[in-house]
N, C-alpha and C positions, 0 to 999 in steps of 0.2 A: 383210304390208302393213298390216294393221290396227294393229299395234303402232307403226308409224312415224307414222300419223295421230294416234294418241293422244299420242305423244311430241311431235309438232308442236303440238298443242292445249295441252299442258302448258307448253311453252316459250312459246307466244304469251300464255297467261294469266299466266305468271310475268313476262314483259316488261311486260304491261299493269299488273300490280300494282306492280312496281318504278317504272314511270313515274308512276303515281298517287301513290305515296309521295314521290317526288322533287318533284312539284308541290306537295304539301301542305307539305313541309319548306321549300320556297322562299318560301312566303307570309311577308310581313313582319309583324312584331309591332311596334307603335308602342313606342318606347323611353321615351316620356314621356306620362303621363296627366294631363289637366287636369280634375280633379274639383272644384277650387275656384280662385279667382283666384290667379295666380302672377305675381310681379313679379321680373324679372331686371334687374340693373344691371351696368354695365361694371366689370370687375375692375381694380383698381389705378388708377382714374381720379384724376388730380391736378387740382384746380381751379386755374385761372390767373386771379388777380384782375385782370389787365389786360384780360381778355376775359370779363366777367361773365355773358354769355349762353351760355357753354359749359357744358353739363351732363353730358357723357358720354352713352353709349348707354343706353337704357332700353327694356324691352319688358315689357308686361303682357299675359298670356294669360288669357282668361275662358272658363269652361266652355261658353258658348254659341257659341264659334267667333269671337268678337270679339277683336281685338288693338289695343292702343295702342302705338305705337312712336315713340321719339325717337332719330333717327339722329345722335347726337353734338351735340345742341343743347338748347334749352329748349322747342321746339315738338313736341308729340305729334301724330301722325297716326293717325286711326282707320282700321282695316281689318279684314280677316279673316285667319285662319290655317288651315293644314292641316298635320297631322302624318302623315308617311308613313315608317314605319321609324325611321331615325335622322335624318330631315330635317324641318325646319319651314320652310314657305313662308308669309311674311306678305305679303299683297297690299293696297295702298292705292290711292287714285285716282292717286297720283303715280308709284309704282313698285312693284317686288317686292323683298323681302329674303329671302335664304335663309340658314338657320342649320343647323349640324350639332349634334346632341345628343351631348355628350361624357359626360354622366352625368345622374342625376336632378336635380342641382343646378347644372349648368354647361352652357352652350351656346356656340358660336362662330359669328360672322357669317362667311360664306364669302368674300365679296369682299375685305374688309379684314382679316380675321383677328382681329377684336375679340372678346374673351372676355367673356361675361356670366355672372353668378352669381345664383342664386336668393336673394332677400332673406329673412331669417328672419321 
């Protein structure tokens, strides 16, 4: 009888250890680090001279959590951003923008699919 109790204790502790390791491995690691100001611009943007105020998408992320975003025009909106895993959420007084991090140098706006690349 005693060997069964020890066996159940070992199984219970093994399950606990496995569950703990799964929780640790499920924690997200941010895929982009903002340790200095980073400016992203729309990939393959073509300027249309008949509409001079069209500037393409632009996003600037600053280390202090501040973001400046131009959603396809020449007006930048000030807001804040949060990075969670491979997602960036930019919040302004007007709206929220969501981006997917594709790599260290490229992101994609989720609603319209616009790709932005880090400026050198």
